[in-house]
C-alpha positions as a Python dict, from the first residue, in 0.01 Angstrom:
ca = {
    (1, 'M'): (0, 0, 0),
    (2, 'Y'): (-236, -296, 23),
    (3, 'G'): (-378, -257, -324),
    (4, 'T'): (-519, 8, -555),
    (5, 'A'): (-823, 93, -345),
    (6, 'P'): (-816, 472, -290),
    (7, 'G'): (-1001, 437, 39),
    (8, 'V'): (-732, 217, 191),
    (9, 'A'): (-456, 449, 72),
    (10, 'S'): (-625, 759, 211),
    (11, 'I'): (-693, 588, 544),
    (12, 'E'): (-328, 491, 574),
    (13, 'T'): (-215, 841, 477),
    (14, 'A'): (-447, 998, 731),
    (15, 'A'): (-325, 759, 1001),
    (16, 'S'): (42, 835, 940),
    (17, 'L'): (-23, 1210, 922),
    (18, 'G'): (-227, 1189, 1240),
    (19, 'S'): (48, 1013, 1431),
    (20, 'L'): (304, 1265, 1309),
    (21, 'Y'): (73, 1549, 1414),
    (22, 'T'): (18, 1390, 1755),
    (23, 'A'): (391, 1341, 1805),
    (24, 'A'): (456, 1704, 1712),
    (25, 'I'): (193, 1827, 1959),
    (26, 'F'): (333, 1604, 2234),
    (27, 'A'): (687, 1728, 2168),
    (28, 'S'): (573, 2092, 2174),
    (29, 'V'): (379, 2052, 2499),
    (30, 'Y'): (668, 1864, 2661),
    (31, 'A'): (913, 2135, 2554),
    (32, 'L'): (689, 2410, 2694),
    (33, 'V'): (641, 2229, 3025),
    (34, 'Y'): (1012, 2153, 3050),
    (35, 'A'): (1103, 2516, 2978),
    (36, 'F'): (852, 2639, 3234),
    (37, 'V'): (975, 2400, 3503),
    (38, 'A'): (1339, 2476, 3428),
    (39, 'G'): (1273, 2850, 3431),
    (40, 'A'): (1070, 2839, 3751),
    (41, 'G'): (1326, 2615, 3920),
    (42, 'G'): (1612, 2838, 3814),
    (43, 'S'): (1441, 3147, 3957),
    (44, 'G'): (1359, 2971, 4285),
    (45, 'A'): (982, 2975, 4225),
    (46, 'L'): (946, 2600, 4281),
    (47, 'P'): (936, 2461, 4635),
    (48, 'T'): (1197, 2200, 4541),
    (49, 'E'): (1456, 2463, 4457),
}
């Protein structure tokens, strides 16, 4: 994007793929934790319920 240098292009591609991968991992972990907390709370396993 900043020229024809293949190194720059591959670095940018890796950075964007890495951030997408990180966002996907974060979303998955958050969903698992949320499901666990919601399930435990619904069954009365949590002290707050």
